[in-house]
C-alpha positions in Angstrom: 135.5 174.1 133.2 135.3 176.7 130.5 133.6 175.7 127.3 134.4 175.8 123.6 131.5 176.1 121.2 132.0 173.9 118.1 129.9 174.0 114.9 128.3 170.8 113.7 127.7 168.9 110.5 124.2 168.7 109.1 123.2 165.2 108.0 120.0 164.0 106.3 118.6 160.5 107.0 116.3 160.0 104.0 114.9 156.7 105.3 113.8 158.2 108.6 113.0 161.6 107.1 115.2 163.3 109.6 117.8 166.1 109.6 120.5 165.7 112.3 123.5 167.7 113.6 126.6 165.7 114.5 130.3 165.9 115.5 133.2 163.6 114.9 133.8 162.0 118.4 137.5 162.5 117.9 137.0 166.3 117.8 135.1 166.0 121.1 138.1 164.1 122.6 140.5 166.7 121.3 138.7 169.5 123.0 138.3 167.5 126.2 142.1 166.8 126.1 142.7 170.5 126.0 140.8 170.7 129.3 137.8 172.5 127.9 134.2 171.4 127.8 133.0 170.8 124.2 129.6 172.4 123.6 128.0 171.5 120.3 126.4 174.5 118.5 122.9 173.6 117.1 122.1 174.5 113.5 118.8 176.1 112.6 118.2 178.3 115.7 116.0 181.4 115.1 118.4 183.4 117.3 121.8 181.7 117.4 123.3 184.9 118.8 121.2 184.4 122.0 122.4 180.8 122.4 126.0 181.9 121.9 125.8 184.8 124.3 124.2 182.6 127.0 126.8 179.9 126.6 129.6 182.5 126.9 132.2 180.3 125.3 135.9 180.7 126.0 136.6 179.8 122.4 135.0 178.7 119.1 135.8 175.9 116.7 134.4 175.9 113.1 134.6 172.2 112.3 135.0 170.5 108.9 132.4 168.7 106.9 129.5 170.0 104.8 130.5 172.0 101.6 129.7 175.7 102.1 126.4 176.6 100.4 125.0 173.1 100.7 123.5 173.6 104.2 122.3 177.3 104.6 121.3 176.8 108.2 124.9 175.7 109.1 126.3 178.6 107.1 124.2 181.0 109.1 125.2 179.4 112.4 128.9 179.8 111.6 128.4 183.4 110.5 126.8 184.0 113.9 129.7 182.4 115.7 132.2 184.5 113.8 130.1 187.7 114.5 130.2 186.8 118.2 134.0 186.3 118.1 134.5 189.7 116.4 132.5 191.4 119.2 133.9 189.4 122.1 137.5 188.7 121.1 137.3 185.0 121.9 139.8 182.7 120.1 138.6 180.9 116.9 140.0 177.8 115.3 138.8 176.9 111.8 139.3 173.3 110.6 139.1 172.7 106.8 135.6 174.0 105.9 136.1 176.3 109.0 139.1 177.9 107.3 137.1 178.4 104.1 134.2 180.0 106.1 136.6 182.5 107.9 138.0 183.6 104.5 134.5 184.0 103.0 133.2 185.8 106.1 135.9 188.4 105.8 135.4 188.9 102.1 137.7 186.4 100.4 136.9 183.9 97.7 137.3 180.1 97.1 138.1 178.0 94.1 138.1 174.3 93.3 141.4 172.3 93.5 142.5 168.8 92.7 144.9 166.5 94.4 143.9 167.5 97.9 141.1 165.0 98.8 142.1 161.8 100.6 145.8 162.7 100.4 148.8 163.5 102.7 151.3 166.2 101.7 153.8 168.5 103.2 153.1 172.1 104.3 155.6 174.9 104.6 155.2 178.4 105.7 156.9 181.6 106.8 157.6 179.9 110.1 159.2 177.0 108.3 160.7 175.4 111.4 157.2 174.9 112.7 155.2 174.1 109.6 157.6 172.0 107.5 155.8 168.7 108.0 153.2 166.3 106.5 149.5 166.7 107.1 146.3 165.0 106.1 144.3 166.6 103.3 140.5 166.1 102.7 139.3 169.1 100.6 138.5 170.0 97.1 137.9 173.7 97.8 140.7 176.2 98.6 141.3 179.9 99.1 141.4 181.8 95.8 141.6 185.4 97.1 142.7 185.8 100.7 140.5 188.2 102.7 142.0 191.5 104.0 143.3 191.0 107.5 144.4 187.4 107.0 148.0 186.2 106.8 149.2 182.9 105.1 150.9 180.7 107.7 151.5 177.6 105.6 151.1 176.4 102.0 151.2 173.0 100.1 153.9 172.4 97.5 151.5 173.3 94.8 150.8 176.7 96.4 147.4 176.0 97.9 147.0 177.9 101.2 146.9 175.4 104.1 146.9 177.6 107.2 146.0 181.2 108.0 145.8 183.6 110.9 144.3 187.0 111.5 146.4 190.2 111.8 145.0 191.3 115.1 142.4 188.8 116.2 143.1 185.4 117.9 141.9 183.5 114.9 143.8 180.6 113.4 142.7 178.1 110.7 144.1 175.0 109.0 143.0 172.9 106.1 144.1 169.6 107.8 142.1 167.8 110.5 144.2 167.5 113.7 141.5 165.2 115.2 141.9 162.6 112.4 145.5 161.8 113.3 146.1 158.7 115.4 147.9 160.9 117.9 147.6 164.7 118.0 150.7 166.2 116.5 152.9 168.0 119.0 152.9 171.1 116.7 149.1 171.2 116.7 148.9 170.6 120.4 151.2 173.7 120.9 149.0 175.8 118.5 145.7 174.9 120.1 146.8 175.1 123.7 148.2 178.6 123.2 145.4 179.7 121.0 142.7 178.9 123.5 144.6 179.5 126.7 146.6 182.6 125.8 144.9 183.9 122.7 148.2 183.7 120.8 149.8 181.5 118.2 153.0 180.1 119.8 155.6 178.8 117.3 159.0 177.3 117.4 160.9 180.6 117.0 158.8 182.6 119.4 155.3 184.0 119.9 153.4 185.6 117.1 151.6 188.8 118.1 
């Protein structure tokens, strides 16, 4: 079974004086349901590039969680994952923080927003038939300046960018968490299946790129 490397949250247990990496078990189940083996990517490695190369993943997921800048070791880990994806051409999915990291990595900027933490709202995009739906929302940072090479795929009613893709790389990112829904949305299943199996974003009106 081919593997997908997935970045992990960094947690600090003050009582035990421990720092731990961890994943939402629902994200593990999502990857397993796509018929890939989830491989957690450790934070804090001296040479994360060697670990990534030896794992030889079929895809990469930048998960949600820690605010960018709060955990420098995680930031460095995800930068190494994206550098590998640039060299190898493997598909990348960014979830929430992961979308923010992709934009920053490529030279974009972020800004604080309100009304997007602990909410559900609609998203619409240039592929309206595919993206006109409600999604969960768990963030207070959003894209301010979109990096060169990225396209907006969906936005919230207030204009906040909610999904992006890359012009010529198999990279897609969303601000919502597909793994947090009681049942994986059919639209997200189509996106993720085609992203990791075909390196394309398949949509209701046809195939992009």
